[in-house]
N, C-alpha and C positions, 0 to 999 in steps of 0.2 A: 506811544505817545502822540499827542496833537502836534502836527506840523503842516503849516502850509504846503511844504513841499510833498506832502502826503496825498496831495490832490483835493484837500477840503477847501472849499470856496465859502465867501462871506465872512463874519466876524469871528473871531476867536471864541472858543467856549467860555461859559461861565462855569466855574467849578466850585463846588462846595464838600465840604467834609464834616464828618463827627470830632468832637475834640481829640480823638484818638489819634488822628493823625493830621498834617497839614499839607497841602499841596502847594508846590512851588512851580513857577514858569522858569524855563532856562532855555539855552538855544536848541537844546535837543528835544524839547517838548515839555512835559510836565513829571515831576517826580513825587512821590509820596514820601512823607518823612513822618516817621512814628514819634508822638508825643508820650504815648503810653501804652500797655497793652489792652487788649479786647477788641471786639467787633468796632468796625468802621464802614460807613455806607458812604461811598464815592457817589455823586451826582453830577452828571456833565450834561450841559443844554447850551444849544446854539441861539442865540437871540434873533437870528434872522429867519428861523425856521422853527416847527413845533417839536423837534427831534430832542428828546430827553433819554438819557439812559442813565442806569443806576447799578451798582454791584457793591455787594456786602463783601468785604474781607476782614479775616482775622490777624490783627498785629500780634505778633510773639516776639520774645528775646530771648536770649541766651540764659539758661539757668545753671548750668554747670557742664563741666567736661568729664566725661567717664572714661577709662582707662581700664581694659581687662587683657587679659591673656587666655589662649584657648591652644589645645593640643594641636602640633603640626609635625609632619604632613595632617592634613584634615581626614578624618571619616566620619561615616554616616552619625549625625549627633554631636559631633565634637564641638561645634559652635556653642552648644548649651553647656559643656563643661568649661571651668575656669581652670586655669593650669599655672600655678604660681611655685610649683615645685618641679626642678627639672632633675633627673637623676641620671647618672650615668649608665650607659646601655652595657651591661655585664662586663666583659673584658676588653671590648671594642675600642675603647680609647674616646667614644664618641658619646655625646650627650643628647637627651631629649631637647627638641626645640619647641617653640611656643609662637603662635601668631597673634599679634595685637589687634586690638579693637580700640579705637579712637572714636566716640561719639558725643556729639553736642546734644544737652536735654535742653529744650525749649520749654517755656512757660506752659504749654498747651500740651505738656508730657509727650509729645513727639520727638524723637531722635534724629540727627543727621548723622551718617557715617563720615567721619573725616580722615579716617584712618590713613588713605594715601594721597589727601590733599596735600600739595606742596607746602602749605602753611602750618601743616603739623611737624613739630620739631621733638624727636625723643632724645633724652639724655639719661646716659647711665652713671650713677653716682660713682663707681669704680670702673673706668672704660676697659681694664685690662682682664676684666671677667666675663662680659659677654658684650655682644654689639647688635644693634639693630639693622639689619639689612632691608633695603627697600625692594620695591617690586622688579622685576626684571634682573635683579642681581643674583638671584639663586636660580641654578639649572632647574629646580624641581618647581619653580613657580610660587606662587603666593605673595603675600604683600605684608611689610613692616614684622619680620620673623626675627624674634629673639634667638641669637646662636651663641651659645655658651663657647668660652674657649680658655684653654689651659686647664689646670687641675684645681681651680679655686673650690673650696668648700665653705660655704655658709651663705650669707643673704647679702643682696644688694639692692639699691633702691632705683628704680624705672621711673624717669618722670618725662611728663608730656606737656607740651604747651603749643596752642592754638592761636594763630595770628599774633596778636600784640598783647593779649593780656588774659587769656583763657587758660588756666592752669589745672590739671587733673591732680587729685591726690597721689601721692607717691604710690606706686605698685611695686611691693616686696616681691622680688624673685628669690627663692631658696634653691640651692645647688647641693646636692649630697649625692 
């Protein structure tokens, strides 16, 4: 951001932008605030010089939150497999586990991984049947791993909420 503290001399820059966004001045410099999605050209010029610069940015917004589960521990190609059925491992009394993936889908079809973001909150409809363990809590590594507990057989719903209002459709996890 422009700031006289950064060594700029002369008058403040004049700013212009496309209707996609607006530029606002604040004590920290200049902020870009989106009005709608699409390309925007930001032009900065100084009135006491012939310096002008422009940059084109793509303004995007959140489209949806995607939640999926994959086999855990990972193996080659496992991130391409969706795992929503967890089975008991023979007579061991242990169950398969799955690793969650929470991704924000943007209007330009890019995704951002928010699985381990502290603003991602996971909720299990029946918390006595399985739990979501965060990174560092498992000695085997991994992040946001579904760990079945008890002897429950059936289907539970796993929910993910990102920040203050982005909800993924419920993920059904079946244990048998």
